VOBA-1610 file (N, C-alpha, C; in pm, whole numbers, padded with zeros to 5 digits, always signed):
BEGIN
Met-01653+10895-06651Met-01646+10811-06500Met-01717+10709-06488Gln-01865+10732-06510Gln-01997+10617-06516Gln-01891+10454-06575Phe-01809+10481-06660Phe-01810+10367-06722Phe-01692+10265-06620Arg-01598+10367-06566Arg-01476+10353-06456Arg-01563+10287-06351Ala-01675+10355-06294Ala-01696+10279-06156Ala-01736+10166-06211Thr-01835+10119-06296Thr-01885+10022-06311Thr-01810+09901-06393Ser-01704+09995-06412Ser-01548+09834-06375Ser-01537+09801-06274Ile-01501+09901-06179Ile-01450+09877-06063Ile-01551+09790-06007Ile-01692+09797-06001Ile-01768+09681-05944Ile-01777+09587-06020Phe-01752+09539-06148Phe-01749+09434-06201Phe-01643+09341-06177Val-01508+09417-06159Val-01396+09348-06126Val-01395+09313-05959Gln-01469+09385-05880Gln-01482+09377-05701Gln-01589+09226-05696Lys-01663+09242-05811Lys-01753+09100-05826Lys-01707+08972-05857Ser-01589+08979-05968Ser-01526+08880-06001Ser-01444+08828-05921Met-01425+08897-05845Met-01256+08878-05708Met-01348+08819-05673Leu-01484+08875-05573Leu-01558+08791-05488Leu-01600+08660-05544Thr-01615+08610-05631Thr-01634+08501-05728Thr-01519+08387-05721Thr-01425+08390-05738Thr-01301+08361-05735Thr-01258+08328-05579Gln-01274+08452-05536Gln-01225+08433-05365Gln-01362+08290-05329Arg-01460+08320-05341Arg-01601+08193-05335Arg-01561+08071-05392Lys-01454+08057-05500Lys-01458+07956-05554Lys-01332+07857-05493Gln-01266+07927-05421Gln-01109+07901-05353Gln-01188+07848-05223Val-01301+07925-05185Val-01377+07839-05095Val-01428+07703-05041Ile-01500+07735-05141Ile-01536+07584-05207Ile-01439+07452-05237Leu-01321+07503-05279Leu-01231+07423-05318Leu-01178+07332-05182Ser-01142+07434-05091Ser-01070+07440-04983Ser-01196+07324-04903Arg-01292+07381-04915Arg-01370+07281-04794Arg-01401+07148-04885Leu-01389+07137-05027Leu-01367+07030-05099Leu-01270+06900-04983Glu-01176+06980-04997Glu-01032+06918-04987Glu-01062+06903-04833Arg-01138+06962-04736Arg-01076+06940-04621Arg-01201+06803-04600Asp-01340+06859-04649Asp-01448+06767-04621Asp-01480+06644-04680Gly-01399+06636-04841Gly-01433+06541-04913Gly-01540+06552-04968Gln-01650+06657-04981Gln-01743+06666-05019Gln-01790+06831-04971Val-01920+06874-05095Val-01950+06991-05042Val-02113+06965-05031Val-02193+07053-05010Val-02352+07041-05015Val-02343+07193-05044Ala-02469+07193-05162Ala-02503+07333-05196Ala-02609+07445-05102Lys-02664+07355-05044Lys-02754+07417-04954Lys-02727+07459-04794Ala-02547+07388-04778Ala-02501+07413-04704Ala-02374+07544-04726Leu-02325+07521-04839Leu-02224+07669-04909Leu-02357+07791-04905Ser-02464+07788-04972Ser-02584+07880-04933Ser-02604+07955-04831Gly-02628+07865-04718Gly-02623+07921-04606Gly-02478+08005-04561Glu-02381+07929-04595Glu-02250+07985-04571Glu-02214+08121-04569Phe-02255+08130-04735Phe-02217+08229-04816Phe-02342+08357-04808Gly-02443+08333-04727Gly-02589+08424-04781Gly-02620+08433-04916Leu-02613+08309-05030Leu-02590+08349-05132Leu-02726+08253-05172Ser-02785+08229-05306Ser-02881+08160-05313Ser-02831+08015-05362Glu-02890+07936-05394Glu-02862+07784-05415Glu-02818+07804-05569Asp-02866+07866-05641Asp-02847+07918-05761Asp-02723+07931-05790Thr-02680+08051-05743Thr-02559+08097-05790Thr-02421+08011-05734Ile-02463+07924-05604Ile-02359+07831-05592Ile-02376+07725-05645Arg-02504+07642-05772Arg-02445+07548-05833Arg-02409+07628-05963Arg-02425+07754-06013Arg-02321+07773-06108Arg-02211+07789-06095Asp-02137+07834-05940Asp-02005+07813-05916Asp-01973+07668-05906Leu-02026+07573-05884Leu-01969+07413-05902Leu-01988+07326-05996Arg-02097+07424-06133Arg-02094+07392-06261Arg-01997+07461-06351Glu-01949+07548-06283Glu-01797+07605-06335Glu-01661+07567-06348Leu-01715+07528-06179Leu-01547+07399-06143Leu-01530+07270-06188Ala-01683+07247-06230Ala-01720+07131-06265Ala-01605+07093-06425Ala-01660+07252-06478Ala-01623+07227-06633Ala-01448+07249-06630Glu-01399+07330-06529Glu-01273+07343-06486Glu-01214+07221-06451Gly-01287+07108-06455Gly-01194+06947-06377Gly-01175+06976-06242Arg-01199+07101-06200Arg-01151+07088-06061Arg-01259+07049-05938Leu-01378+06919-05996Leu-01483+06909-05863Leu-01567+06789-05942Gln-01623+06705-05918Gln-01755+06638-06011Gln-01850+06634-05935Arg-01969+06744-05994Arg-02120+06736-05927Arg-02184+06588-05907Val-02213+06648-05806Val-02351+06475-05776Val-02456+06553-05759His-02575+06513-05695His-02681+06544-05657His-02692+06616-05528Gly-02758+06703-05519Gly-02715+06842-05385Gly-02579+06884-05366Gly-02427+06870-05450Gly-02286+06943-05402Gly-02209+06884-05519Ala-02093+06814-05469Ala-02002+06806-05555Ala-01913+06692-05466Leu-01861+06588-05533Leu-01711+06537-05468Leu-01557+06565-05527Pro-01475+06557-05505Pro-01333+06536-05543Pro-01367+06488-05663Ala-01308+06562-05787Ala-01264+06486-05887Ala-01153+06435-05935Ser-01115+06333-05991Ser-01046+06223-06024Ser-00926+06307-06103Pro-00823+06281-06040Pro-00720+06401-06135Pro-00682+06234-06268Ala-00692+06093-06239Ala-00691+05983-06311Ala-00783+05973-06411Thr-00819+06042-06522Thr-00867+06090-06597Thr-00804+06099-06757Gly-00698+06126-06783Gly-00614+06180-06898Gly-00607+06061-06971Asp-00556+06068-07063Asp-00572+05947-07175Asp-00430+05856-07153Phe-00445+05740-07192Phe-00352+05595-07134Phe-00200+05624-07129Val-00125+05733-07199Val-00001+05771-07214Val+00039+05859-07053Gln-00068+05939-07093Gln-00080+06016-06934Gln-00098+05955-06818Arg-00237+05839-06780Arg-00207+05782-06738Arg-00100+05723-06663Gln-00056+05682-06758Gln+00084+05596-06727Gln+00193+05635-06600Ala+00176+05782-06609Ala+00277+05852-06554Ala+00243+05893-06412Ile+00127+05870-06406Ile+00089+05885-06296Ile+00117+05764-06133Asn+00219+05803-06029Asn+00238+05717-05920Asn+00283+05589-05951Pro+00379+05576-06079Pro+00424+05468-06124Pro+00436+05320-05978Gly+00561+05375-05887Gly+00536+05294-05803Gly+00444+05257-05740Glu+00339+05371-05713Glu+00248+05300-05598Glu+00161+05228-05698Lys+00140+05233-05841Lys+00070+05106-05918Lys+00176+04991-05948Leu+00300+05033-05956Leu+00332+04871-05938Leu+00373+04794-05822Ser+00356+04855-05675Ser+00311+04807-05555Ser+00208+04738-05574Ile+00062+04781-05598Ile-00091+04740-05623Ile-00064+04648-05682Ala+00012+04617-05818Ala-00030+04539-05948Ala+00078+04417-05864Arg+00170+04413-05824Arg+00219+04278-05713Arg+00154+04266-05639Arg+00049+04332-05547Arg-00009+04231-05443Arg-00099+04159-05513Ala-00159+04252-05617Ala-00283+04148-05697Ala-00281+04047-05750Ala-00123+04045-05808Ala-00063+03953-05886Ala-00079+03772-05795Trp-00077+03807-05647Trp-00074+03709-05573Trp-00237+03687-05555Met-00299+03707-05594Met-00422+03663-05561Met-00463+03527-05673Val-00393+03567-05807Val-00441+03468-05874Val-00331+03332-05913Gln-00468+03280-05891Gln-00402+03122-05850Gln-00430+03018-06026Pro-00311+02922-05988Pro-00306+02844-06115Pro-00455+02802-06150Gly-00451+02782-06311Gly-00639+02682-06363Gly-00713+02808-06378Gln-00687+02978-06269Gln-00857+03019-06297Gln-00843+03092-06416Val-00970+03151-06447Val-01018+03225-06533Val-00972+03378-06501Val-00930+03459-06530Val-00933+03583-06489Val-00943+03700-06577Ile-01024+03745-06542Ile-01022+03884-06634Ile-00954+04011-06609Leu-00916+04083-06664Leu-00787+04188-06689Leu-00833+04301-06764Asp-00865+04405-06700Asp-00916+04576-06669Asp-00798+04619-06824Gly-00870+04778-06867Gly-00776+04817-06924Gly-00703+04926-06857Gly-00713+04935-06780Gly-00654+05015-06670Gly-00465+05007-06669Thr-00437+05117-06656Thr-00248+05132-06661Thr-00204+05029-06575Thr-00275+05024-06448Thr-00262+04940-06339Thr-00217+04799-06334Cys-00354+04783-06431Cys-00351+04631-06504Cys-00258+04579-06556Val-00208+04660-06643Val-00104+04638-06763Val+00032+04610-06642Val+00113+04667-06573Val+00154+04648-06467Val+00140+04491-06406Leu-00030+04486-06398Leu-00051+04400-06336Leu-00008+04229-06418Ala-00031+04273-06510Ala+00019+04159-06684Ala+00146+04105-06665Arg+00215+04247-06684Arg+00357+04222-06625Arg+00389+04142-06549Glu+00333+04180-06397Glu+00375+04093-06305Glu+00324+03941-06227Leu+00273+03879-06330Leu+00258+03740-06327Leu+00343+03600-06348Pro+00350+03589-06272Pro+00497+03472-06287Pro+00483+03414-06409Leu+00623+03384-06503Leu+00554+03268-06648Leu+00528+03175-06601Ser+00545+03106-06543Ser+00495+02951-06479Ser+00367+02933-06456Leu+00297+03053-06481Leu+00152+03064-06417Leu+00044+02994-06587Lys-00027+02903-06509Lys-00090+02834-06609Lys-00221+02917-06573Ala-00284+03010-06663Ala-00459+03019-06687Ala-00477+03092-06786Thr-00611+03155-06738Thr-00649+03221-06899Thr-00683+03309-06850Val-00643+03437-06968Val-00691+03567-06892Val-00777+03611-07016Val-00910+03669-06972Val-00955+03772-07062Val-00927+03940-07078Thr-00977+03973-07192Thr-00902+04118-07163Thr-00939+04193-07295His-00962+04272-07294His-01028+04406-07388His-00931+04460-07478Ser-00787+04496-07400Ser-00714+04532-07436Ser-00618+04482-07462Pro-00581+04532-07592Pro-00432+04525-07676Pro-00336+04538-07588Ser-00326+04644-07507Ser-00192+04645-07437Ser-00143+04545-07339Ile-00220+04485-07274Ile-00280+04355-07205Ile-00199+04196-07264Ala-00283+04225-07384Ala-00247+04079-07470Ala-00123+04107-07527Val-00056+04198-07507Val+00068+04221-07575Val+00194+04187-07482Glu+00142+04238-07330Glu+00216+04203-07200Glu+00259+04072-07181Leu+00183+03992-07229Leu+00144+03854-07214Leu+00201+03754-07332Met+00223+03816-07415Met+00265+03716-07538Met+00373+03628-07482Asn+00470+03659-07382Asn+00567+03584-07331Asn+00561+03535-07213His+00450+03501-07199His+00371+03421-07106His+00350+03278-07132Pro+00418+03141-07158Pro+00349+03048-07266Pro+00289+02920-07197His+00224+03000-07042His+00142+02910-07048His-00017+02953-06963Ile-00039+03137-07010Ile-00102+03177-07005Ile-00205+03202-07145Glu-00315+03197-07156Glu-00418+03134-07291Glu-00446+03271-07266Val-00433+03347-07345Val-00524+03519-07376Val-00641+03489-07457Val-00767+03525-07380Val-00866+03518-07488Val-00907+03682-07509Met-00918+03734-07601Met-00924+03846-07670Met-01057+03913-07703Ile-01145+04014-07605Ile-01256+04089-07669Ile-01250+04189-07786Gly-01352+04208-07871Gly-01362+04246-07948Gly-01430+04358-07966Gly-01414+04466-08042Gly-01526+04586-08067Gly-01463+04713-08105Arg-01479+04801-08057Arg-01404+04941-08119Arg-01347+04988-08073Leu-01230+05034-08074Leu-01135+05066-08038Leu-01158+05174-07952Phe-01133+05204-07871Phe-01151+05321-07804Phe-01003+05397-07747Lys-00909+05481-07858Lys-00824+05518-07845Lys-00765+05574-07708His-00887+05642-07666His-00845+05714-07531His-00775+05609-07389Ser-00819+05526-07406Ser-00755+05453-07300Ser-00748+05267-07375Met-00750+05302-07520Met-00660+05150-07563Met-00775+05032-07538Val-00913+05011-07519Val-00977+04931-07518Val-01081+04882-07586Ser-01126+04745-07671Ser-01290+04754-07717Ser-01438+04805-07613Val-01490+04850-07706Val-01562+04898-07587Val-01692+04872-07723Gly-01831+04908-07689Gly-01949+04868-07772Gly-02036+04732-07715Ala-02136+04772-07847Ala-02241+04618-07814Ala-02173+04467-07819Ala-02040+04491-07953Ala-01995+04404-07983Ala-01897+04296-07828Ala-01841+04401-07792Ala-01749+04363-07613Ala-01837+04265-07558Ile-01973+04391-07510Ile-02053+04326-07412Ile-02117+04221-07462Gln-02151+04195-07582Gln-02170+04076-07631Gln-02134+03935-07609Ala-02035+03975-07623Ala-01918+03843-07658Ala-01866+03844-07464Ile-01848+03933-07389Ile-01846+03910-07252Ile-01963+03844-07152Ala-02085+03866-07208Ala-02215+03789-07188Ala-02142+03585-07221Asp-02063+03548-07273Asp-02012+03414-07282Asp-01938+03360-07183Ile-01886+03468-07092Ile-01786+03443-06990Ile-01797+03409-06851Arg-01743+03311-06776Arg-01767+03313-06678Arg-01603+03314-06572Ala-01620+03422-06476Ala-01446+03433-06453Ala-01459+03410-06342Asp-01309+03369-06273Asp-01348+03362-06128Asp-01282+03474-06060Ile-01198+03587-06102Ile-01181+03720-06111Ile-01168+03791-06185Tyr-01214+03908-06138Tyr-01189+04062-06213Tyr-01101+04173-06135Phe-01011+04210-06242Phe-00975+04298-06143Phe-00999+04417-06241Met-00989+04547-06180Met-01090+04620-06217Met-01053+04730-06245Gly-01008+04830-06315Gly-00928+04963-06321Gly-01034+05039-06294Val-01062+05170-06248Val-01121+05264-06160Val-01097+05420-06207Thr-01162+05506-06193Thr-01090+05643-06201Thr-01160+05718-06061Gly-01281+05629-06021Gly-01286+05701-05904Gly-01391+05568-05817Val-01355+05617-05662Val-01384+05525-05586Val-01472+05585-05455His-01609+05548-05385His-01649+05624-05339His-01785+05517-05273Ala-01760+05559-05152Ala-01859+05476-05031Ala-02006+05505-05093Glu-02046+05624-05122Glu-02184+05646-05152Glu-02168+05707-05342Ala-02061+05757-05373Ala-02116+05731-05564Ala-02064+05637-05611Gly-02000+05551-05506Gly-01945+05397-05575Gly-01874+05442-05685Leu-01813+05325-05814Leu-01708+05301-05838Leu-01761+05374-05995Ser-01665+05456-06062Ser-01704+05517-06169Ser-01597+05589-06281Thr-01599+05609-06363Thr-01489+05646-06500Thr-01525+05746-06584Gly-01420+05765-06641Gly-01471+05885-06720Gly-01534+05854-06848Asp-01562+05757-06903Asp-01624+05737-07031Asp-01725+05638-07010Leu-01886+05629-07121Leu-02002+05580-07076Leu-01955+05444-07125Glu-01981+05437-07219Glu-01881+05256-07325Glu-01805+05215-07223Glu-01687+05261-07146Glu-01577+05199-07127Glu-01666+05157-06991Ala-01768+05229-06900Ala-01889+05212-06758Ala-01933+05085-06775Leu-01990+05071-06914Leu-02089+04981-06999Leu-01979+04870-06979Val-01901+04834-07049Val-01791+04723-07078Val-01745+04706-06912Lys-01733+04768-06865Lys-01673+04751-06686Lys-01775+04653-06584Arg-01878+04729-06566Arg-02025+04672-06548Arg-02039+04501-06615Ala-02045+04508-06748Ala-02083+04353-06799Ala-01975+04252-06739Phe-01826+04310-06733Phe-01756+04225-06674Phe-01766+04168-06530Ala-01775+04307-06441Ala-01814+04240-06330Ala-01952+04127-06277Ala-02048+04165-06339Ala-02189+04047-06354Ala-02115+03920-06413His-02000+03939-06465His-01972+03769-06481His-01827+03699-06445Ala-01824+03763-06344Ala-01707+03734-06214Ala-01737+03676-06094Ala-01698+03615-06043Ala-01707+03569-05897Ala-01681+03616-05776Glu-01604+03765-05826Glu-01483+03802-05732Glu-01417+03905-05848Val-01463+04043-05781Val-01417+04163-05857Val-01364+04245-05729Val-01200+04235-05802Val-01092+04323-05719Val-01108+04469-05809Val-01119+04554-05723Val-01064+04726-05754Val-00923+04751-05679Leu-00826+04831-05843Leu-00723+04817-05768Leu-00720+04972-05811Ala-00672+05059-05703Ala-00713+05191-05648Ala-00595+05257-05582Ser-00478+05339-05665Ser-00379+05417-05597Ser-00478+05526-05565His-00346+05608-05453His-00445+05710-05347His-00540+05824-05456Glu-00516+05829-05551Glu-00577+05974-05592Glu-00752+05907-05625Lys-00741+05822-05593Lys-00889+05758-05692Lys-00985+05754-05556Leu-00934+05792-05433Leu-01020+05749-05354Leu-01080+05839-05285Asn-01228+05852-05277Asn-01317+05903-05264Asn-01294+06037-05293Ala-01318+06004-05456Ala-01304+06102-05596Ala-01442+06031-05665Ala-01461+06120-05773Ala-01617+06119-05851Ala-01572+06119-05977Ser-01597+06058-06091Ser-01560+06078-06256Ser-01723+06077-06287Pro-01765+06121-06427Pro-01892+06173-06445Pro-02003+06030-06471Phe-01944+05882-06489Phe-01978+05749-06525Phe-01940+05651-06409Val-02096+05685-06403Val-02120+05504-06273Val-02113+05425-06321Ile-02000+05294-06328Ile-02021+05130-06322Ile-02136+05064-06222Gly-02096+05126-06086Gly-02201+05056-06000Gly-02162+05110-05880Thr-02244+05049-05750Thr-02224+05064-05650Thr-02091+04990-05569Ala-02058+05086-05506Ala-01919+05066-05446Ala-01894+04913-05395Thr-02013+04882-05308Thr-02010+04708-05317Thr-01992+04614-05421Met-02019+04694-05515Met-01951+04581-05656Met-01854+04525-05643Ala-01692+04573-05542Ala-01607+04565-05519Ala-01629+04424-05451Thr-01577+04332-05433Thr-01508+04239-05257Thr-01440+04249-05224Thr-01352+04319-05372Thr-01197+04340-05231Thr-01160+04475-05340Leu-01061+04574-05231Leu-01049+04719-05295Leu-00860+04699-05208Val-00768+04705-05316Val-00666+04689-05306Val-00586+04830-05304Val-00517+04870-05198Val-00468+04991-05168Val-00312+04986-05180Glu-00225+05130-05147Glu-00101+05128-05094Glu-00079+05102-04955His+00031+05026-04929His+00035+05014-04781His+00023+05114-04690His+00103+05224-04753His+00046+05372-04628His-00095+05465-04660Thr-00163+05383-04749Thr-00299+05431-04760Thr-00401+05517-04627Pro-00409+05610-04554Pro-00456+05576-04374Pro-00608+05532-04447Ala-00623+05507-04282Ala-00794+05406-04305Ala-00892+05470-04294Ser-00878+05628-04293Ser-00957+05749-04256Ser-00988+05718-04398Ala-00885+05686-04495Ala-00948+05701-04707Ala-01002+05560-04685Thr-01063+05482-04602Thr-01093+05345-04683Thr-01228+05289-04571Asn-01201+05347-04451Asn-01333+05310-04379Asn-01450+05321-04382Asp-01546+05396-04506Asp-01639+05451-04516Asp-01677+05290-04624Leu-01580+05262-04695Leu-01547+05127-04775Leu-01567+05010-04721Ala-01471+04988-04644Ala-01430+04855-04527Ala-01633+04845-04417Ala-01646+04959-04387Ala-01800+04947-04357Ala-01891+04930-04459Leu-01813+04875-04555Leu-01977+04858-04647Leu-01910+04719-04669Gly-01841+04641-04616Gly-01805+04479-04618Gly-01679+04465-04739Ile-01637+04557-04766Ile-01527+04527-04869Ile-01373+04526-04779Asp-01333+04378-04886Asp-01258+04339-04804Asp-01118+04489-04866Ile-01060+04511-04719Ile-00950+04654-04795Ile-00781+04570-04773Val-00729+04545-04866Val-00638+04495-04906Val-00500+04577-04916Arg-00394+04592-04795Arg-00323+04675-04838Arg-00175+04602-04894Thr-00086+04672-04982Thr+00045+04631-05065Thr+00143+04610-04927
//
């Protein structure tokens, strides 16, 4: 009987924890962020208990912990093949709008994201420009563009994202002065900044941004107001954000308030 009573209490506590986590996720979806101190007061529990809940949810990929609480986790953190299947229509719309920004004679950096691969495909065959990339996938897409000179950045191939990373890549980037850099990210947040799922990728993106006159971030809706573990830079690193035409103003108002130009497809 003692064992049974203990088991019942354990199950009840377990259910309460599960219910509490669901409430946390609901608050996150509703408000776009949760604060550990506020949740502690709401549930009448210690902040340590709430932080444990947040750690466990983060380990499950359900949210991204930040100082004092949590933000929505970006779903765009799978490998290259998986990410190609996420919102292909939206990516095409964003890529087409971004392609219009490229002017003849420019030096353009194309990042290694799946949207940038579509952007490379959408560049007109008549365009005369130089494209710098650390993505073999983009280089292949541009093989049939007779007037585009392709400069490949070498380094260690990070197979998860099909891009070159590491010290050799960053060193090569130091010799580039580009007109425009089209950046792929997995998270865009006014406070948490621009982020991605790998540290070396973040460092390469940061180096590209430092060597471009303009930084254009391509962001399908699932990346907005979400965060990933590794910060590329503050949101204001972006001069322009390209989003799908039906993206609500509420999703971009905080970013626009920072002086970022919001371009809808």
